[in-house]
C-alpha positions, -999 to +999 in steps of 0.1 A: -453+511-107-415+508-107-414+506-069-441+480-070-422+457-093-390+461-073-409+452-041-425+423-059-391+410-071-377+414-035-406+395-021-402+367-046-365+364-040-371+363-002-398+336-008-374+316-029-347+318-002-372+307+024-384+278+002-348+267-004-341+268+034-373+249+042-364+223+015-329+219+028-339+215+064-353+180+063-325+169+040-298+182+064-316+166+093-317+132+076-280+135+067-270+144+103-291+116+117-274+092+092-240+104+102-248+101+139-263+066+138-248+046+109-220+069+099-206+070+135-203+032+135-189+032+100-163+058+109-153+039+141-149+007+121-129+025+095-106+040+122-101+005+137-093-009+102-067+018+095-052+014+130-045-022+125-008-029+120-011-046+087-027-016+069-001+008+083+027-015+074+013-019+039+012+019+035+048+022+047+059-006+024+041+011-006+059+044+001+093+027+005+087+006-027+079+038-047+111+054-034+131+023-041+117+022-077+130+057-083+164+047-070+165+017-093+154+039-122+183+063-117+207+033-112+195+018-145+194+050-165+227+065-153+249+035-147+236+003-164+223+016-196+254+038-203+276+007-197+256-013-221+257+016-245+295+016-244+294-020-256+269-015-284+282+020-292+250+040-283+247+067-257+216+051-241+193+022-247+164+045-258+181+048-292+183+011-297+158-005-322+138+026-330+106+023-351+074+041-358+065+077-365+088+106-355+077+124-324+077+162-331+087+170-295+117+148-291+126+142-327+128+105-321+107+077-334+079+067-311+088+030-306+120+017-291+131-018-282+159-003-262+134+015-238+116-018-233+150-035-226+157-008-200+124-015-183+131-052-183+164-044-165+146-023-140+121-050-133+148-076-129+167-055-104+136-048-084+125-085-085+160-096-074+161-072-045+126-082-034+137-118-036+166-110-012+143-091+012+118-120+013+147-145+017+161-125+047+126-122+062+121-159+060+155-165+075+146-143+105+112-160+108+130-194+110+153-181+136+124-169+158+106-202+152+137-221+163+140-201+195+103-207+203+107-244+196+137-246+220+117-230+248+088-254+241+110-284+242+126-273+274+092-267+291+079-301+278+108-319+293+100-305+327+064-315+324+074-350+313+097-353+343+069-342+366+045-367+350+070-395+354+075-386+391+037-387+396+034-420+378+062-435+398+046-422+430+013-438+421+030-471+412+047-471+447+014-464+465-005-491+445+022-519+454 
C-alpha cells in the first residue's frame, strides 16, 4: 500500500508538471508572437528615439547637471556658509534659527531657517551659472546666424547681378 501511494503521488506530480507545461505553451507562443510582430516594431521605434541627438544630449546634460549640483553644494557648505557664519558668529547656517522637536540622532532641533537659507544660496548659484551658460549659448547662436546671413547676402548679390544682366540683355533685344 505504501508503494502504491508513492507511485500515485509521483504520477500526480508528473501530471501536474505536464499540465503546467501545456498551459504555459500557448501563453509563451502568444508572447513570442507579440514580441516578433508588434514588439519588434516597438523596439525599433524606441531605438530610433534613443539614438536621436536630443535624447542623448538631454541625458548628458542631466548627468552634468547632477555633478554640477554636488560641486555647488560643496562650494556652499564649505566656503560660503562658513564665511557667513563668521559674520553672524555661527559655525554653519544649519544652526541659525532652529525650531521644532529635538532629533535624537543629531541632537539638533528638526527645523532650521539657516538650512533653508543655505539651499536658497545653492539655488541662486546654480540659477546664475545656468543663466551664464544660456547667455553664452545664445551668443554663439547669434554668431552662427550672422555668418549664415553674410553668406546668404553675398549669394543674393550675385543672383541680383545676373538678373540685372538678363534684364538689360532683354531690353537691348527688344529695342
